N, C-alpha and C positions, 0 to 999 in steps of 0.2 A: 758485543756478543762474539765469542770466538767461533772459529770455523766449524768445530765439531757441534757446538750448540745450534748454529744456524742450520746445519744439515739435519739435525734431529727435528727441529721445528718444521723444516721444509718437508720432511718425510711425513710428519703428522698432518700437515696441510694437504699433501698429496693424497693422503688416506681418505679424504673427503670423497674422492672419486670412487672409493671402494666400498662405501656404505658405513653405517653406524658401527657395526661390529669391528671393522678394520680401524676406524677412527678411535674407538675405545681402546683397542690394543696399542696403537701408537701413542695415545695419550698417556697410558700407564707406563709405557716404556720411557717416554720423555721425562715424565714426572719422577720416575724411579731413579733414572740416571742423574737428573739434576739434584735430587735429594742427596745422593751419595757425594756428588761433587761439592755441594755446598756444606756438607757435614765434615769433610776432611780437613784436618789440621796438619801443619808441618810437624814432623816428628821431633825436630830440634826444640820446638816450642813446648811440646808435650813433655819431653825429657826435663826441661827446665821448670816445669810447673810443679810446685810443691804438693799439689793435690793429687798428682799422679802416683798410683800405687807402685811399690817396689817390683811387684810381679809384672805389671804392664811395662814398666820402665826396662826391666831385664829382657822381656820378650821383644820389645821394639829395637833394642840394641842388637839382639841376635838377628832380627830381620834385616837391619841395615848391613850387618856383616854378610849375610846371605846375598843381599842385593849387590854388594860390591864384588863378591865372588862371581856372581852371575855374569857381570860385565868383564872382569879381568881374567877369569879362568875359563869361561865358557863362550865368550864372544857375543853374549846377548846384548841387546841395545842399552846404551847408557842414556836413557831418557828420564823423564820425571816420575815414572811409575814406581810405586812402592817406597816413596820417600815422604808420604803423608799417611795419616791414619784416620779412619772414620768408625765411630761406634754406632752401629745400626740398631742395636737393641732388639735383635731378632735372631733366630738360629741360622738362617740362610739368607744369602743376598738375593737369590732368585730361585724360582721353582721351574724346572724345565719339564715340558710336556711333550712326550713322544706319542704319535698317533699312527696306527697302521690299519689297513683294511682287515676284515675278519679273516681272510684267507691269503695273507701275504705277510712276509717279514720285512718288507721294504717300507720304511717310514714315509708318511705323507710330508712333502716339503712345504715350507713357508718361505716366501721370497720377500726381501726387504731391499731398500735403495742402497744401503752402504755395504751390508754383509753378503748380499746376494741370497741365494736359496740355501736354507739349512733344514736339517731333518728334525727340528724341534721348535717349540715356541717357549720363550722365557717370560715369566711373570714375576713382578716384584711383590705380588701378594699371593700367598698360598691359597686364600679363598678364591681369588680370580682364576688361578690355575685349575683348581678342582671344579669350579663352576663350568669352565670351558670343557674340561675333560668329561663331565657328565653329559654335556650337549653332544659331544662326539660319540660317547658310549651309547647314548640313546639312538644314534643313527646307525649303530651296528659296528662301530670301529673298536679295536683294541686300544687301550690307553695306558700310559705309564707316567706318573708324576714323581719327580725326584727333587729333593732339596739340594741346592748347589751352593757351596761356600764361597766360590770365587768365579769370576769370569773376566774376559779381556775385552776392552773396547778397541783393540787392534791398533792402539797408538793414537786414536782420535782424541782420547782423554788421557791424562796422567792417572792411571789406576792406583787407588790408595790401598794400603793394607787395611783389612777389615776385621771387625770384632768377630765375624763369623768364622775366622780361621786363625786369628793371632794366638790363641791359646792351644792350638794343636801342638803335639810333640814337634820338636825342632826339625826332625827329619821330614815330617809331613809338611811343615811350613816351607821348607826348602823345596820340596817337590812341587807344591802349588805355585810358588814364585817362579821357578824355572819353567813350569808348564805354561803359565799365562804369558810370560815374556816371550816364549817361543812363537806365540801367535803374532808378535810384533815383527818377527823375522820373515815368515812366509804365511800367507793366508790366501787360499783360493776360493773365491766365491762359488757357491754351488757344490762344494765337495767336502762335506762335514767329516767323512771318514778319513780323507787325506789330512785335513787340518788337525784333527784330534789325535790321530795316530802319530803324526809328526811330533806334536807337543808331548805325547807320552814318551816317545823315544828320547827327547831332550831331557825330560824330567828324570828318567831313569839314569841316563849317563851323568847328568848333573849331580844327582844325589850320591852316586857312587864316588864321584870325584870329591865332592864336599866332605864325605865321611872319611875318605882316604887322607885328605889334606888335614883333617882334624885328628887323624890317627885314632879314630873311634872304631876299632875292629869289631867290638861286640855289637854296636849299632849297625855296622855294615852287614854282619851276619844275620841280624834280625831282619834288616831290609831285604836281603837276598832271599831269605825264607819266605817273606811276604810276597815277593815277586814270583817265586817259584809256584806258590799256591795260586797266585793270580793267573799265571799262565795255564795251570791245570784247569782252573775254573773256566777260563776262556775257551780252552779246547773242548770242554764239555758243552758249553753254550754253542760254539760253532758247529759241533756235531749235531746238536738238536736242531739248529737252524737249517742245516743241510737236509736233515730228514724231513722237516716240515716243508721246506721248499719243494722237495720231490712230491710230497702229498698235495700241495697246493697246485702243482703243475699238472696233476692228473685230472681226469674228467669225471671224478666222482660226483654224485648228486649232493646237494648241500647238506642234507642230514648225515649222510655217510662221511662227508668231508669233516663235519663237526666232530663226529665220533673219532675219526682218525686223528684229528687235531688234538682232542683231549688225550688220546692214547700217547701221542707224541710228547706232550707236556708231562704226562704221568711218568713216562720213561725218563725224562730229564730229571724229575724230582727223585726218582729211584737212583739214578746215576749219581746225583749230588749227595744223597745219603751215603752211598758207598764211598764217595770221595772223602767225606768227613771221617769215615772210619779209618781210611788210609792216613788221614791227617792226625789221627789220634784224638778225634773228637772236636777239633777246631771248628767253630761254627761262625766264623767271621762274615760269611756270605749269606747267612740266614735272612738278614734284613733286606738284602738286595733281591734274592730269588723269591722270598715270600712263600705263600702256600698255594697260590694259584697264578703262576706266571703265564704271560701271554706274548703275542707277537711283538708288542711294543717294547716289552722288556728286552727281548732279544735284539731289537733294533738299537735300543739305548746302549747296550753293552758292546755290540760289534762296532758301533760308531767310533769307539775309543780304542779298538784293538786290532781291527782286521789287517792293517798295513804295518803294524809295529815291527814284526820280524823283518819285513823288507827294509824298513828304515834303519833298523839296527845293523843289517848287513851293509848298508851304505856308510854307516859310521865306521865299521870295520874297514871298508874299502878306502875310506879317507884316512886310515891309520890313526883314528881317534882324534884327528884334528877337527875341532868343532867348526871353526870358520870355514874350512874347506868343505866340510859336510854341508853347512848351510848354503854354500854356493852351488853344490851339486843338487840340493833340494830345490833351490830357486830355478835351476835349469829344468828339472823334472816338472816343476809346476807349470811350465810353459807348454807342456804337451797336452794332448787331449785327455779327457777324463778316462776314457777307455784304455789309452796307452799307459797312463800312470798306473791304473789298476793292474794291467798286464805285467808291468815291470816290477811292481811291488808285491804281488801275491806269490806265494810259494809254489802255486800250481797255475802256471800261465794259461793252461788249457781248460781252466775251471769253467763250469757252466753257471757259476754264481751270478745273481742278478747284478752285482756291482760291476761285472765286466761284460 
């Protein structure tokens, strides 16, 4: 049994001390990861298999090309990840659950032996994710469940390419591979926002370089338009979060607080509709924002975005040299969480909960 598997089983055994619910969570995590590991096949063998469809064969070849680019041109780890493929026969690999108190945009953390504390819980079963979310909702929490096509085991396992994203457009495939490999470079236990924002900065820089290298100017323009829209959407969400944080920091009675909360989210929905008009009717974020957003949605979005501008400034400071950038981020990761936040946020004197 390899080291990573031993750690997983040790975590599951340790969960006995935390009660049946904790043990059940670790058991599904261990079982889910082992299923992925055992289902993965070497890509070379799949390419040689006459039963492999031409579509899958072409996509796997593209993925291998992206994987080589990640190492040679971006300086990402040259390990065994994304050199195998697993068909999971489901739309997502995991479903992530974000939970927040009724009057806070700060996600409730879950802590684990290997990854430290994170602001979400991942489930390999959609039914399990929704069952736990209903338990938390019944206790008065806001919840958000989202299907996730890929995740990183931080180098403990050789992460395979998955059926959940292999048929994505090539640009999206590259984005995911670059993002997940970034977690192998730097990962700070207990700081989800730092980890995810860093990975987003790597994926963006990587995709731009990939498309430039392939001389795909049209795809690069499409990617840049998508990123511009994403930035505008995040600005909208950040503004709503700041408004709600001010409301939650007040001393309003609960019923008045609920009314103010509803008004805050109603304003977010109105602002989003106005943003769609400016976009010429583009509605790509409808599925994300839904019709009744809550605190947990804001937490799930800002976890991937808050520090991205700060990380992108660091890439510029490194002259675009990705290995030099990675070394600077590793040094930054040694600082305290508060100091990292202060250095990465555009407003060092912010009263945001993160700092």
